[in-house]
Every structure is written in structure tokens, then in C-alpha cells.
N, C-alpha and C positions, 0 to 999 in steps of 0.2 A: 678198424685195424684187421690184420690177418694173423692167424696163429702159425708160427714157424715151427714145425715138428722137429726140425734138426736142432734148433737152439732152445726150444721151449720158451720162446718169447712171443709176445704180441707186438708186432711191428706196425707203426703208424707212418704213413707216407707224408712227407712234408710238402708245403707249398711255399710261395714267396713270403707269406705272412707267418707261417708256422714251421719251425724246424721239425724234421722227423725225430721220433723218439721210440724207444722200445721198453716194454715192461717185461722183466724176466719172471718166469714162473718156475724156474728150476729149483728154487729154494723152498718151494711149497711141497709139503707132503700130501699124499693122496687124501688124507683125512682133513686137510686144512679147509677152512671155509673161505672161498674166493668170492669177493663181492663184485659189484658192478663198477664199471667206469662211467662217470657222469661228467660230460663236458659242458663248460660254460664259456660263452663268448659274448662280451658286452656289445660288440658291433654287429655280428652276424647271427647271434642266437635268437631264439624265440621261446618264451616261457610256455606258450600254449602248445607248441609242437615239439619241444625238447623231449628226447627219448634216452633211456638208459642204454649204455653200450653202443651208441651210435655216434661216431665221430662227426658225421654229416648233419646231425640233428641236435646241436647244442642248445642248452637253456641260455637265456640272456642275463640271468641274475643268479648269484650264489644262493639267494633266499629260495628261489624256486627249485634249484638243484638240491638244496638241503632238505626240502620237504620230501623229495623222492628218495633221499639217501637213507640207508639202513646200515647196521653194523657191518664192517669189513668193506664198505664201498670206498672208492677213491674219487673225489671231486677234482677235476682237472680244469684249472682256470687258464684260459687263453689270454694273450695280450689285450690290454684295454684298461679303461678307467672304470672302477666300480664305486658308485656313491651309495653304499649300503653297509649295514652291520654284518659281521660274521658271528652268528650264534653257533658255538661249537656243539656237535652232536657226538654222543658216546660211540667210540669205535669207528668213526668216519675220519678218513685221512684227506688232507687237502694238498694238492701240488699246484704251484703257480709257475707258468712259463715266465721267461724274461719279459719285462715291460708290462707287468701287472701292477696296478696301483689302486689301493683302496683309499678313498678320500671321504671327508665328511665333517660336519660340525655336530656330530652326535655326542651323547654323553660318553660313548665308548665305540671303538671300531670292532674289536674282537672281545667276546665275552662268553662265559659259560652260562650266563643268565641264571646264576645261582643254582645250577643243577650239576651234581658231580659227574664229570665226564673224563674219559681217557681219550685224548686227542693228539693228532700230529699234523703239523703244517711244514711243508718243505718247498724249496724252490726260490724264486726270485721276487716274491711279493714285496712291494714298498707300501708303507702305511703313512699317510699324511692326515693327521687329525688336527682340526682347527676349532678353537673355542673363542667366541667373541664375548661371552659373559659366563659366569659360573665356573665350571671346571669340566675337563674332559680327560679320559684315559684312553690311550691307544689300545692297551690290553688290560682288561679288567677281569680278574679271576676272583669270583665271589664265594664259591663253594670250597669248603675245607677239604673235600675229597677229590678235587679235580687234579689230574695229571696232564701236563702239556709239554710236548717236545716240539720246538719250533726253530727252523732255520729260515731266514728271510733276508731281504735287502735292507733298505733304510726304514727306520721308525722315527718319524719326526712329528713333534707336537708343537703347535703354535697356539698360544693362548695366554690365559691368566696364570698367576703364580700358583694357583691350585691345580693346574693341569699336570698330568703325569704320563710318562711313557708306559709304565707298568705299575699296576696296583694289584697286589696278590694277597689273598686271604688263605690260600691253600696251605695245608701242612703236608702235602704230598710233593712229589718231584715236579718242579716247573723249570724247564730249561729253555732259554731263549738265546739264540745266537743270531746276531744281526750284523750287517756290514757297517752300519752306523746307527747309533741311538742318540737322539738329540731332542 
């Protein structure tokens, strides 16, 4: 991306596969902590060569990007199918382009892994959790201290009667807004 000094935006040029987008910095005060942009692309990314703040060097998995992420970072998920878990990290935000789908037959797709975190997920992510035996949770918040604000596409769970879209133990604020929850 390039920094536009007139608008205080970081502007990213689009391609046929990725629409252009802009990140506004105007609301940040000079003392604000600005984190890294970490791009993930399940088709064109590479976990070995992925780099922070480099649109042209995305990681291929959320997991690898998350290892590099620290507080105030933004993980940007490009279109594709991701067959992995999202383990939330404290202070790390996630943005998903349209046509991002997380799939799997795991015990859960999104979790705090029983560690209190403050997390945000925005964009167009779809979640398709499948369970052939036992149970699965599309979103599983285990820690009572976790806060989560999430806006996404569809959350769909296919499986046994013990499977759930959301299983929440937190006594903090957990907001989930989805296009469809099934």
C-alpha cells in the first residue's frame, strides 16, 4: 500500500482478484499505537516468505500470520478457503475480504483457547463447521474474561445434535452479528 498524505489513508490498489481498499489513519492520535498489516492468501501466499506490511508477500495460513501478529496488528484475509482453526490473540483484529470461508471438522473453528483476549473480527468471513461424530462449535469462547466483537457472513454447523454455532463461557461482552446463523 501507499500512504496518501492528503487523506491520511493507506490505499491498496486492487487487481482482478482483490478489490481496492483503504485504511483510514485520520482517527488515530499521534500517541496511538499503530500495528502491522498482515496479509493472508490461501491461494497465492507462502508461510515461509510472508512478511509484515507487505501486500505482495502474504502468508498462506491464518495460523502463520497469527504467530507473527502482536497487539494492534490487523490480519487481512484475502478470498479463499481456509481449512484451519482461528485461535484469537489479544488485541489483534481480523478483517476478511468477500469470499473468505473457514471450513473444517475440528472441535471448533474460532476459539480463545481458554485465554482471555480482546478480539475483533470484521468483514465477510463465512464459517462452515462439520462434525461427523461427537460435537463441534463454530465459535467457542472458553475464558470468562474474553471480549469479542464479530461481524461476518454465514455461520453454518452441520453435525450431531451436540454441535453448536456458538458456545460462550465469557461473562464479558461477546457480540456476534452474522448474515445467517444455522
